C-alpha atoms as a printed R data frame, in Angstrom:
    type eleno elety resid chain resno       x       y       z
1   ATOM     1    CA   MET     A     1 -19.130  -3.925 -22.703
2   ATOM     2    CA   ALA     A     2 -15.583  -2.982 -23.752
3   ATOM     3    CA   GLU     A     3 -13.119  -5.755 -24.418
4   ATOM     4    CA   ARG     A     4 -10.567  -6.286 -21.660
5   ATOM     5    CA   VAL     A     5  -6.963  -5.911 -22.826
6   ATOM     6    CA   ILE     A     6  -4.136  -7.111 -20.588
7   ATOM     7    CA   PRO     A     7  -0.672  -6.343 -22.017
8   ATOM     8    CA   LEU     A     8   1.727  -9.241 -21.465
9   ATOM     9    CA   VAL     A     9   4.877  -7.231 -20.860
10  ATOM    10    CA   ASP     A    10   7.361  -6.682 -18.050
11  ATOM    11    CA   GLN     A    11   6.229  -3.557 -16.220
12  ATOM    12    CA   ARG     A    12   9.498  -2.845 -14.371
13  ATOM    13    CA   LEU     A    13  10.751   0.246 -16.185
14  ATOM    14    CA   ALA     A    14  14.244   1.714 -16.241
15  ATOM    15    CA   PRO     A    15  14.853   3.789 -13.097
16  ATOM    16    CA   LEU     A    16  15.613   7.477 -12.877
17  ATOM    17    CA   ARG     A    17  19.080   8.368 -11.638
18  ATOM    18    CA   ALA     A    18  19.183   9.564  -8.030
19  ATOM    19    CA   ALA     A    19  21.867  12.245  -8.156
20  ATOM    20    CA   LEU     A    20  23.567  14.109  -5.353
21  ATOM    21    CA   PRO     A    21  22.405  17.739  -5.583
22  ATOM    22    CA   ALA     A    22  24.958  20.523  -5.980
23  ATOM    23    CA   THR     A    23  23.483  22.170  -2.900
24  ATOM    24    CA   PRO     A    24  23.041  19.570  -0.136
25  ATOM    25    CA   VAL     A    25  19.583  19.156   1.357
26  ATOM    26    CA   ALA     A    26  19.885  18.784   5.114
27  ATOM    27    CA   ALA     A    27  17.513  16.537   7.044
28  ATOM    28    CA   THR     A    28  15.606  18.928   9.310
29  ATOM    29    CA   GLY     A    29  12.290  17.080   9.542
30  ATOM    30    CA   GLN     A    30  10.626  19.923   7.623
31  ATOM    31    CA   LEU     A    31  10.936  18.639   4.044
32  ATOM    32    CA   ALA     A    32   8.193  19.719   1.620
33  ATOM    33    CA   ASP     A    33   7.534  19.135  -2.090
34  ATOM    34    CA   ARG     A    34   6.623  21.670  -4.778
35  ATOM    35    CA   LEU     A    35   3.003  21.690  -3.554
36  ATOM    36    CA   GLN     A    36   4.113  22.148   0.071
37  ATOM    37    CA   ARG     A    37   3.214  18.575   1.011
38  ATOM    38    CA   PRO     A    38   5.420  17.184   3.817
39  ATOM    39    CA   LEU     A    39   7.007  13.731   3.857
40  ATOM    40    CA   ARG     A    40   5.348  11.777   6.666
41  ATOM    41    CA   ASP     A    41   4.578   8.256   5.425
42  ATOM    42    CA   LEU     A    42   6.895   5.660   3.859
43  ATOM    43    CA   ARG     A    43   5.690   2.440   2.224
44  ATOM    44    CA   ILE     A    44   8.432  -0.170   1.811
45  ATOM    45    CA   SER     A    45   7.948  -3.133  -0.512
46  ATOM    46    CA   VAL     A    46  10.041  -6.044   0.759
47  ATOM    47    CA   THR     A    47   9.260  -8.541  -2.022
48  ATOM    48    CA   ASP     A    48   7.784  -8.597  -5.524
49  ATOM    49    CA   ARG     A    49   6.325 -12.073  -4.943
50  ATOM    50    CA   CYS     A    50   2.851 -13.063  -3.790
51  ATOM    51    CA   ASN     A    51   1.074 -16.377  -3.274
52  ATOM    52    CA   PHE     A    52  -2.272 -14.965  -4.517
53  ATOM    53    CA   ARG     A    53  -3.185 -14.109  -8.108
54  ATOM    54    CA   CYS     A    54  -5.919 -11.522  -7.638
55  ATOM    55    CA   SER     A    55  -7.081 -10.314 -11.040
56  ATOM    56    CA   TYR     A    56  -6.888  -6.621 -10.060
57  ATOM    57    CA   CYS     A    57  -3.269  -6.937  -8.919
58  ATOM    58    CA   MET     A    58  -1.323 -10.005 -10.167
59  ATOM    59    CA   PRO     A    59  -3.385 -11.732 -12.883
60  ATOM    60    CA   LYS     A    60  -2.193 -15.212 -13.848
61  ATOM    61    CA   GLU     A    61  -1.978 -14.210 -17.499
62  ATOM    62    CA   VAL     A    62   1.038 -12.074 -16.605
63  ATOM    63    CA   PHE     A    63   2.349 -13.471 -13.329
64  ATOM    64    CA   HIS     A    64   2.553 -17.104 -14.408
65  ATOM    65    CA   LYS     A    65   4.906 -19.837 -13.137
66  ATOM    66    CA   ASP     A    66   7.705 -18.644 -15.448
67  ATOM    67    CA   TYR     A    67   7.425 -14.952 -14.575
68  ATOM    68    CA   PRO     A    68  10.941 -13.489 -14.026
69  ATOM    69    CA   TYR     A    69  10.874 -12.169 -10.475
70  ATOM    70    CA   LEU     A    70  13.772 -10.078  -9.219
71  ATOM    71    CA   PRO     A    71  16.873 -12.115  -8.292
72  ATOM    72    CA   HIS     A    72  17.658 -12.122  -4.583
73  ATOM    73    CA   ALA     A    73  20.868 -10.120  -5.066
74  ATOM    74    CA   ASP     A    74  18.830  -7.215  -6.472
75  ATOM    75    CA   LEU     A    75  16.678  -6.936  -3.360
76  ATOM    76    CA   LEU     A    76  17.706  -4.546  -0.630
77  ATOM    77    CA   THR     A    77  19.022  -6.313   2.444
78  ATOM    78    CA   PHE     A    78  17.345  -5.643   5.781
79  ATOM    79    CA   GLU     A    79  20.328  -3.511   6.793
80  ATOM    80    CA   GLU     A    80  20.047  -1.472   3.585
81  ATOM    81    CA   ILE     A    81  16.317  -0.988   4.073
82  ATOM    82    CA   THR     A    82  16.867   0.183   7.653
83  ATOM    83    CA   ARG     A    83  19.641   2.558   6.647
84  ATOM    84    CA   LEU     A    84  17.473   4.185   3.982
85  ATOM    85    CA   ALA     A    85  14.464   4.267   6.306
86  ATOM    86    CA   ARG     A    86  16.565   6.141   8.858
87  ATOM    87    CA   GLN     A    87  17.188   8.923   6.320
88  ATOM    88    CA   PHE     A    88  13.474   9.162   5.505
89  ATOM    89    CA   VAL     A    89  12.677   9.420   9.211
90  ATOM    90    CA   ALA     A    90  15.241  12.208   9.556
91  ATOM    91    CA   HIS     A    91  13.272  14.104   6.891
92  ATOM    92    CA   GLY     A    92  10.032  13.801   8.865
93  ATOM    93    CA   VAL     A    93   8.577  10.325   8.236
94  ATOM    94    CA   ARG     A    94   6.524   9.158  11.202
95  ATOM    95    CA   LYS     A    95   4.918   6.020   9.827
96  ATOM    96    CA   ILE     A    96   6.448   3.070   7.972
97  ATOM    97    CA   ARG     A    97   4.309   0.373   6.370
98  ATOM    98    CA   LEU     A    98   5.794  -2.859   5.017
99  ATOM    99    CA   THR     A    99   4.126  -4.148   1.862
100 ATOM   100    CA   GLY     A   100   4.835  -6.395  -1.122
101 ATOM   101    CA   GLY     A   101   3.842  -8.433  -3.022
102 ATOM   102    CA   GLU     A   102   3.058 -10.394   0.096
103 ATOM   103    CA   PRO     A   103   5.538  -9.196   2.765
104 ATOM   104    CA   LEU     A   104   5.215 -12.293   4.941
105 ATOM   105    CA   LEU     A   105   6.845 -14.285   2.137
106 ATOM   106    CA   ARG     A   106  10.115 -12.441   2.826
107 ATOM   107    CA   LYS     A   107  12.215 -14.801   4.918
108 ATOM   108    CA   ASN     A   108  12.925 -13.637   8.482
109 ATOM   109    CA   ILE     A   109  10.796 -10.497   8.095
110 ATOM   110    CA   GLU     A   110  10.752 -10.287  11.912
111 ATOM   111    CA   VAL     A   111  14.449  -9.315  11.827
112 ATOM   112    CA   LEU     A   112  13.666  -6.284   9.672
113 ATOM   113    CA   ILE     A   113  10.803  -5.314  11.951
114 ATOM   114    CA   GLU     A   114  13.122  -5.449  14.969
115 ATOM   115    CA   GLN     A   115  15.549  -3.111  13.209
116 ATOM   116    CA   LEU     A   116  12.893  -0.628  12.094
117 ATOM   117    CA   ALA     A   117  11.288  -0.630  15.537
118 ATOM   118    CA   GLN     A   118  14.443   1.006  16.895
119 ATOM   119    CA   LEU     A   119  14.007   4.126  14.726
120 ATOM   120    CA   ARG     A   120  12.865   7.358  16.332
121 ATOM   121    CA   THR     A   121  11.158  10.349  14.747
122 ATOM   122    CA   VAL     A   122  12.581  13.867  14.864
123 ATOM   123    CA   ASP     A   123  10.455  14.307  18.014
124 ATOM   124    CA   GLY     A   124  12.057  11.286  19.649
125 ATOM   125    CA   GLU     A   125   8.968   9.088  19.368
126 ATOM   126    CA   PRO     A   126   8.957   5.500  18.045
127 ATOM   127    CA   VAL     A   127   8.060   5.268  14.370
128 ATOM   128    CA   GLU     A   128   4.570   3.871  13.805
129 ATOM   129    CA   LEU     A   129   5.282   0.485  12.239
130 ATOM   130    CA   ALA     A   130   2.567  -1.347  10.288
131 ATOM   131    CA   LEU     A   131   2.261  -4.091   7.678
132 ATOM   132    CA   THR     A   132  -0.239  -4.981   4.947
133 ATOM   133    CA   THR     A   133  -0.816  -8.664   4.189
134 ATOM   134    CA   ASN     A   134  -3.233 -10.959   2.390
135 ATOM   135    CA   GLY     A   135  -3.536 -12.834   5.683
136 ATOM   136    CA   SER     A   136  -2.589 -16.257   4.343
137 ATOM   137    CA   LEU     A   137   0.375 -16.631   6.730
138 ATOM   138    CA   LEU     A   138  -0.843 -14.363   9.498
139 ATOM   139    CA   ALA     A   139  -2.227 -17.007  11.861
140 ATOM   140    CA   ARG     A   140   1.203 -18.586  12.282
141 ATOM   141    CA   LYS     A   141   3.191 -15.327  12.323
142 ATOM   142    CA   ALA     A   142   1.080 -12.783  14.231
143 ATOM   143    CA   ARG     A   143   2.665 -13.314  17.651
144 ATOM   144    CA   ALA     A   144   6.232 -13.205  16.326
145 ATOM   145    CA   LEU     A   145   5.476 -10.032  14.385
146 ATOM   146    CA   ARG     A   146   4.118  -8.323  17.510
147 ATOM   147    CA   ASP     A   147   7.050  -9.492  19.607
148 ATOM   148    CA   ALA     A   148   9.449  -8.070  17.010
149 ATOM   149    CA   GLY     A   149   7.883  -4.614  17.346
150 ATOM   150    CA   LEU     A   150   5.106  -4.448  14.754
151 ATOM   151    CA   ARG     A   151   2.226  -2.315  16.007
152 ATOM   152    CA   ARG     A   152  -0.587  -2.693  13.478
153 ATOM   153    CA   VAL     A   153  -1.607  -4.913  10.594
154 ATOM   154    CA   THR     A   154  -3.942  -4.412   7.648
155 ATOM   155    CA   VAL     A   155  -5.430  -7.475   5.965
156 ATOM   156    CA   SER     A   156  -6.688  -7.509   2.381
157 ATOM   157    CA   LEU     A   157  -9.969  -9.430   2.186
158 ATOM   158    CA   ASP     A   158 -12.337  -9.036  -0.765
159 ATOM   159    CA   GLY     A   159 -15.307 -11.066   0.426
160 ATOM   160    CA   LEU     A   160 -16.623 -13.538   2.989
161 ATOM   161    CA   ASP     A   161 -18.296 -15.954   0.605
162 ATOM   162    CA   ASP     A   162 -15.750 -18.729   0.169
163 ATOM   163    CA   ALA     A   163 -16.523 -19.284  -3.511
164 ATOM   164    CA   VAL     A   164 -16.204 -15.564  -4.290
165 ATOM   165    CA   PHE     A   165 -12.986 -15.282  -2.305
166 ATOM   166    CA   ARG     A   166 -11.375 -18.330  -3.908
167 ATOM   167    CA   ARG     A   167 -12.310 -17.012  -7.329
168 ATOM   168    CA   MET     A   168 -10.825 -13.584  -6.619
169 ATOM   169    CA   ASN     A   169  -7.526 -14.823  -5.171
170 ATOM   170    CA   ASP     A   170  -7.389 -17.307  -8.093
171 ATOM   171    CA   VAL     A   171  -5.337 -19.882  -6.176
172 ATOM   172    CA   ASP     A   172  -8.293 -21.550  -4.423
173 ATOM   173    CA   PHE     A   173  -7.281 -20.232  -0.985
174 ATOM   174    CA   PRO     A   174 -10.045 -20.572   1.658
175 ATOM   175    CA   VAL     A   175 -11.427 -17.495   3.359
176 ATOM   176    CA   ALA     A   176 -11.486 -19.311   6.721
177 ATOM   177    CA   GLU     A   177  -7.696 -19.209   6.945
178 ATOM   178    CA   VAL     A   178  -7.615 -15.448   6.423
179 ATOM   179    CA   LEU     A   179 -10.284 -14.977   9.102
180 ATOM   180    CA   ALA     A   180  -8.173 -17.120  11.431
181 ATOM   181    CA   GLY     A   181  -5.239 -14.807  10.724
182 ATOM   182    CA   ILE     A   182  -7.330 -11.752  11.625
183 ATOM   183    CA   ASP     A   183  -8.329 -13.400  14.912
184 ATOM   184    CA   ALA     A   184  -4.687 -14.248  15.636
185 ATOM   185    CA   ALA     A   185  -3.623 -10.665  14.960
186 ATOM   186    CA   GLN     A   186  -6.265  -9.351  17.353
187 ATOM   187    CA   ALA     A   187  -5.177 -11.832  20.023
188 ATOM   188    CA   ALA     A   188  -1.520 -10.851  19.570
189 ATOM   189    CA   GLY     A   189  -2.287  -7.179  20.143
190 ATOM   190    CA   LEU     A   190  -1.883  -5.948  16.553
191 ATOM   191    CA   ALA     A   191  -4.918  -3.782  17.057
192 ATOM   192    CA   PRO     A   192  -6.971  -2.251  15.764
193 ATOM   193    CA   VAL     A   193  -6.751  -4.638  12.825
194 ATOM   194    CA   LYS     A   194  -7.844  -3.022   9.578
195 ATOM   195    CA   VAL     A   195  -9.416  -5.022   6.768
196 ATOM   196    CA   ASN     A   196  -9.288  -3.640   3.224
197 ATOM   197    CA   MET     A   197 -11.836  -4.749   0.644
198 ATOM   198    CA   VAL     A   198 -11.328  -3.753  -2.983
199 ATOM   199    CA   VAL     A   199 -14.817  -3.388  -4.429
200 ATOM   200    CA   LYS     A   200 -15.176  -4.344  -8.075
201 ATOM   201    CA   ARG     A   201 -18.593  -3.825  -9.619
202 ATOM   202    CA   GLY     A   202 -20.014  -7.054 -11.009
203 ATOM   203    CA   THR     A   203 -17.508  -9.195  -9.125
204 ATOM   204    CA   ASN     A   204 -17.826  -8.803  -5.350
205 ATOM   205    CA   GLU     A   205 -20.131  -5.862  -4.636
206 ATOM   206    CA   GLN     A   206 -22.654  -8.307  -3.129
207 ATOM   207    CA   GLU     A   207 -20.123  -8.887  -0.335
208 ATOM   208    CA   ILE     A   208 -20.297  -5.318   1.007
209 ATOM   209    CA   LEU     A   209 -23.111  -5.896   3.507
210 ATOM   210    CA   PRO     A   210 -21.953  -9.373   4.627
211 ATOM   211    CA   MET     A   211 -18.508  -7.887   5.339
212 ATOM   212    CA   ALA     A   212 -20.031  -4.987   7.275
213 ATOM   213    CA   ARG     A   213 -22.240  -7.389   9.217
214 ATOM   214    CA   HIS     A   214 -19.345  -9.739  10.053
215 ATOM   215    CA   PHE     A   215 -16.999  -7.057  11.412
216 ATOM   216    CA   HIS     A   216 -19.659  -4.835  13.029
217 ATOM   217    CA   GLY     A   217 -18.878  -4.592  16.740
218 ATOM   218    CA   THR     A   218 -15.641  -6.618  16.573
219 ATOM   219    CA   GLY     A   219 -13.152  -3.755  16.888
220 ATOM   220    CA   THR     A   220 -11.848  -4.458  13.386
221 ATOM   221    CA   VAL     A   221 -11.947  -1.414  11.099
222 ATOM   222    CA   LEU     A   222 -13.350  -2.343   7.686
223 ATOM   223    CA   ARG     A   223 -12.328  -0.165   4.738
224 ATOM   224    CA   PHE     A   224 -13.703  -0.262   1.210
225 ATOM   225    CA   ILE     A   225 -11.383   0.715  -1.654
226 ATOM   226    CA   GLU     A   226 -12.483   1.768  -5.108
227 ATOM   227    CA   TYR     A   227 -11.042  -0.462  -7.828
228 ATOM   228    CA   MET     A   228  -8.083   1.562  -9.106
229 ATOM   229    CA   ASP     A   229  -6.295   1.998 -12.421
230 ATOM   230    CA   VAL     A   230  -2.874   1.069 -11.019
231 ATOM   231    CA   GLY     A   231  -0.376  -0.326 -13.526
232 ATOM   232    CA   ALA     A   232  -1.443  -1.855 -16.824
233 ATOM   233    CA   THR     A   233  -1.912  -5.580 -16.213
234 ATOM   234    CA   ASN     A   234  -5.283  -5.596 -14.420
235 ATOM   235    CA   GLY     A   235  -7.424  -4.587 -17.431
236 ATOM   236    CA   TRP     A   236  -9.006  -1.741 -15.447
237 ATOM   237    CA   ARG     A   237 -12.263  -0.221 -16.681
238 ATOM   238    CA   MET     A   238 -14.208   2.676 -15.217
239 ATOM   239    CA   ASP     A   239 -17.493   0.769 -15.466
240 ATOM   240    CA   GLU     A   240 -16.150  -1.690 -12.873
241 ATOM   241    CA   VAL     A   241 -15.664   1.066 -10.298
242 ATOM   242    CA   LEU     A   242 -18.355   1.212  -7.598
243 ATOM   243    CA   PRO     A   243 -18.194   4.739  -6.103
244 ATOM   244    CA   SER     A   244 -17.556   4.863  -2.373
245 ATOM   245    CA   ALA     A   245 -20.618   7.057  -1.934
246 ATOM   246    CA   GLU     A   246 -22.761   4.113  -2.995
247 ATOM   247    CA   VAL     A   247 -20.936   1.808  -0.584
248 ATOM   248    CA   VAL     A   248 -21.711   4.197   2.273
249 ATOM   249    CA   GLN     A   249 -25.374   4.406   1.204
250 ATOM   250    CA   ARG     A   250 -25.744   0.616   1.180
251 ATOM   251    CA   ILE     A   251 -24.281   0.214   4.668
252 ATOM   252    CA   ASP     A   252 -26.085   3.256   6.107
253 ATOM   253    CA   ALA     A   253 -29.413   1.728   5.056
254 ATOM   254    CA   VAL     A   254 -28.764  -1.198   7.409
255 ATOM   255    CA   TYR     A   255 -26.360   0.253   9.974
256 ATOM   256    CA   PRO     A   256 -26.858   4.045  10.268
257 ATOM   257    CA   LEU     A   257 -23.575   5.945   9.988
258 ATOM   258    CA   ARG     A   258 -22.245   9.347  11.004
259 ATOM   259    CA   ALA     A   259 -19.189  11.083   9.545
260 ATOM   260    CA   LEU     A   260 -15.940  11.259  11.520
261 ATOM   261    CA   GLU     A   261 -12.967  13.588  11.245
262 ATOM   262    CA   ALA     A   262  -9.781  12.347   9.595
263 ATOM   263    CA   SER     A   263  -7.501  10.550  12.043
264 ATOM   264    CA   ALA     A   264  -4.366  12.329  10.771
265 ATOM   265    CA   PRO     A   265  -3.252  14.818   8.088
266 ATOM   266    CA   GLY     A   266  -2.972  13.079   4.731
267 ATOM   267    CA   GLU     A   267  -5.285  10.237   5.771
268 ATOM   268    CA   THR     A   268  -6.593   8.504   2.653
269 ATOM   269    CA   ALA     A   269  -9.704   6.983   4.200
270 ATOM   270    CA   GLU     A   270 -12.930   8.880   4.795
271 ATOM   271    CA   ARG     A   271 -14.165   7.638   8.167
272 ATOM   272    CA   TRP     A   272 -17.713   6.775   9.233
273 ATOM   273    CA   ALA     A   273 -18.832   5.655  12.694
274 ATOM   274    CA   TYR     A   274 -21.706   3.285  13.358
275 ATOM   275    CA   ALA     A   275 -24.440   5.293  15.067
276 ATOM   276    CA   ASP     A   276 -24.890   2.468  17.585
277 ATOM   277    CA   GLY     A   277 -21.294   2.896  18.764
278 ATOM   278    CA   ALA     A   278 -20.129  -0.473  17.415
279 ATOM   279    CA   GLY     A   279 -16.993   0.817  15.664
280 ATOM   280    CA   GLU     A   280 -16.341   2.411  12.299
281 ATOM   281    CA   ILE     A   281 -15.778   1.828   8.605
282 ATOM   282    CA   GLY     A   282 -13.706   3.734   6.068
283 ATOM   283    CA   VAL     A   283 -13.860   4.350   2.332
284 ATOM   284    CA   ILE     A   284 -10.902   5.130   0.074
285 ATOM   285    CA   SER     A   285 -12.163   6.989  -2.992
286 ATOM   286    CA   SER     A   286  -9.018   7.361  -5.084
287 ATOM   287    CA   VAL     A   287 -10.993   7.312  -8.349
288 ATOM   288    CA   THR     A   288 -14.061   9.432  -7.614
289 ATOM   289    CA   GLN     A   289 -12.651  11.788  -4.955
290 ATOM   290    CA   ALA     A   290  -8.940  12.475  -5.443
291 ATOM   291    CA   PHE     A   291  -6.912  13.286  -2.324
292 ATOM   292    CA   CYS     A   292  -3.612  14.228  -3.965
293 ATOM   293    CA   GLY     A   293  -3.589  17.639  -2.288
294 ATOM   294    CA   THR     A   294  -2.727  16.143   1.096
295 ATOM   295    CA   CYS     A   295  -0.665  13.122  -0.037
296 ATOM   296    CA   ASN     A   296   2.432  12.857   2.154
297 ATOM   297    CA   ARG     A   297   3.455   9.335   1.123
298 ATOM   298    CA   ALA     A   298   6.620   7.991  -0.526
299 ATOM   299    CA   ARG     A   299   7.171   4.425  -1.714
300 ATOM   300    CA   LEU     A   300  10.397   2.418  -1.742
301 ATOM   301    CA   SER     A   301  10.515  -0.620  -3.999
302 ATOM   302    CA   THR     A   302  12.101  -3.897  -3.004
303 ATOM   303    CA   GLU     A   303  15.262  -3.113  -4.983
304 ATOM   304    CA   GLY     A   304  15.600   0.450  -3.746
305 ATOM   305    CA   ARG     A   305  13.700   2.693  -6.146
306 ATOM   306    CA   LEU     A   306  11.915   5.702  -4.693
307 ATOM   307    CA   TYR     A   307   8.449   6.323  -6.170
308 ATOM   308    CA   LEU     A   308   6.654   9.580  -5.486
309 ATOM   309    CA   CYS     A   309   3.155   8.426  -6.479
310 ATOM   310    CA   LEU     A   310   1.249   5.139  -6.632
311 ATOM   311    CA   PHE     A   311   0.552   5.951 -10.292
312 ATOM   312    CA   ALA     A   312   4.149   6.840 -11.229
313 ATOM   313    CA   SER     A   313   5.955   5.362 -14.221
314 ATOM   314    CA   ASN     A   314   9.531   5.504 -12.938
315 ATOM   315    CA   GLY     A   315  11.321   5.343  -9.622
316 ATOM   316    CA   HIS     A   316  14.547   7.015  -8.531
317 ATOM   317    CA   ASP     A   317  17.423   4.558  -8.059
318 ATOM   318    CA   LEU     A   318  18.672   4.856  -4.470
319 ATOM   319    CA   ARG     A   319  20.348   1.441  -4.452
320 ATOM   320    CA   THR     A   320  23.194   2.592  -6.709
321 ATOM   321    CA   LEU     A   321  23.993   5.389  -4.274
322 ATOM   322    CA   LEU     A   322  23.591   3.070  -1.316
323 ATOM   323    CA   ARG     A   323  25.926   0.408  -2.685
324 ATOM   324    CA   GLY     A   324  28.271   2.952  -4.231
325 ATOM   325    CA   GLY     A   325  29.583   4.236  -0.907
326 ATOM   326    CA   ALA     A   326  27.322   7.256  -0.300
327 ATOM   327    CA   SER     A   327  27.339   8.562   3.260
328 ATOM   328    CA   ASP     A   328  24.173   8.909   5.336
329 ATOM   329    CA   GLU     A   329  24.243  12.664   4.730
330 ATOM   330    CA   GLU     A   330  24.504  12.121   0.970
331 ATOM   331    CA   LEU     A   331  21.634   9.629   0.975
332 ATOM   332    CA   ALA     A   332  19.480  12.034   2.967
333 ATOM   333    CA   SER     A   333  20.403  14.861   0.595
334 ATOM   334    CA   ALA     A   334  19.467  12.816  -2.481
335 ATOM   335    CA   ILE     A   335  16.117  11.858  -0.933
336 ATOM   336    CA   GLY     A   336  15.432  15.449   0.040
337 ATOM   337    CA   HIS     A   337  16.289  16.730  -3.435
338 ATOM   338    CA   ILE     A   338  13.934  14.216  -5.073
339 ATOM   339    CA   TRP     A   339  11.045  15.044  -2.732
340 ATOM   340    CA   GLN     A   340  11.521  18.795  -3.161
341 ATOM   341    CA   GLY     A   341  10.966  18.334  -6.898
342 ATOM   342    CA   ARG     A   342   7.788  16.296  -6.456
343 ATOM   343    CA   GLY     A   343   4.657  17.619  -8.145
344 ATOM   344    CA   ASP     A   344   2.726  14.367  -8.711
345 ATOM   345    CA   ARG     A   345  -1.088  14.540  -8.551
346 ATOM   346    CA   TYR     A   346  -2.287  11.887 -10.971
347 ATOM   347    CA   SER     A   347  -5.709  11.280  -9.406
348 ATOM   348    CA   GLU     A   348  -6.616  14.970  -9.577
349 ATOM   349    CA   LEU     A   349  -5.614  15.102 -13.251
350 ATOM   350    CA   ARG     A   350  -7.070  11.710 -14.262
351 ATOM   351    CA   SER     A   351 -10.182  13.128 -15.909
352 ATOM   352    CA   GLN     A   352  -8.078  15.467 -18.071
353 ATOM   353    CA   LEU     A   353  -5.808  12.711 -19.380
354 ATOM   354    CA   PRO     A   354  -6.434  10.811 -22.626
355 ATOM   355    CA   PRO     A   355  -7.778   7.243 -22.329
356 ATOM   356    CA   ASP     A   356  -5.146   4.616 -21.502
357 ATOM   357    CA   THR     A   357  -4.717   2.640 -24.707
358 ATOM   358    CA   GLY     A   358  -1.617   0.807 -23.539
359 ATOM   359    CA   THR     A   359   0.648   2.849 -25.833
360 ATOM   360    CA   GLY     A   360   1.609   5.656 -23.458
361 ATOM   361    CA   ALA     A   361   3.816   5.731 -20.384
362 ATOM   362    CA   ARG     A   362   3.129   2.683 -18.261
363 ATOM   363    CA   ARG     A   363   2.439   3.073 -14.563
364 ATOM   364    CA   VAL     A   364   4.171   0.955 -11.966
365 ATOM   365    CA   GLU     A   365   2.328  -2.210 -10.898
366 ATOM   366    CA   MET     A   366   0.669  -2.361  -7.483
367 ATOM   367    CA   SER     A   367   2.151  -5.813  -6.905
368 ATOM   368    CA   TYR     A   368   5.624  -4.316  -7.318
369 ATOM   369    CA   ILE     A   369   5.319  -1.168  -5.239
370 ATOM   370    CA   GLY     A   370   2.534  -2.035  -2.769
371 ATOM   371    CA   GLY     A   371  -0.850  -0.392  -2.310
């Protein structure tokens, strides 16, 4: 087995300048990139901090007690986030997901949710507002989040066995508290709750069937994600990837499945319904089955950098424009200009790229930009 190498370096790279284009780009709701992909989905990271140390995302070797997180003054304020989000919505965004780090660590996150819940799409409809969390604080916050205007929540949960879960989160956090958070979210009306399980061969693949069994018939949508080569600090190896096709085969052998259509254009999850009518599962196959061709997602970092791909190396600095006095029209024009130049399709090209030896361009970390 190959030796695992985890580079102990700061992965936050210098941003790209977000310039105002010579020819303004108006916000018409019809923005498309170089591959004719529209802008429909915005992921907003509200913090670079997390209270878990999952090895595939924030390993302790890098994110130790002395790790230099971003100073508070560098983070976008809630008002700045909302102002930028409004420009993205004007360009056609219909769904906003709050991520982290762990977004529930951001103080008074409910205030931001209230602000974002007031946004309307170009069709006059409320923006679909969701949040991804590790579930550690969800039991105490679910009702307040729903009251503030949050509509859906996705919980990351990598196994039901308490020993496996504690080992994977690496802070000895009990799985029972995450399950309590899922129950609280259901009770608060943040439904359907989605649960994401990152499957890592040799680590938690034995949890696939117990997870399927636990959530079968509960209304919770369980999704299995292939272990991805995001960033450079997780020591990713291809031999630790369990293909989604195998996940589906394992579950289908116990609970027969039938394929479903995608729920929306650009949907990353391949959907499967239980033949007995007791709900559905999903698989996200970003390693073995690239879906770049329909990707309509942009990502905004906690200090205002716009990333065009989960596997990007650099983000475009919108904060300088924002704090430098740019008007709403200028911000929208800069965003539109950046998206129009987008040609990212890393997952489709992965097999043609040379092996990652840690010496080339470093990709942004998942913990920094959100999954």
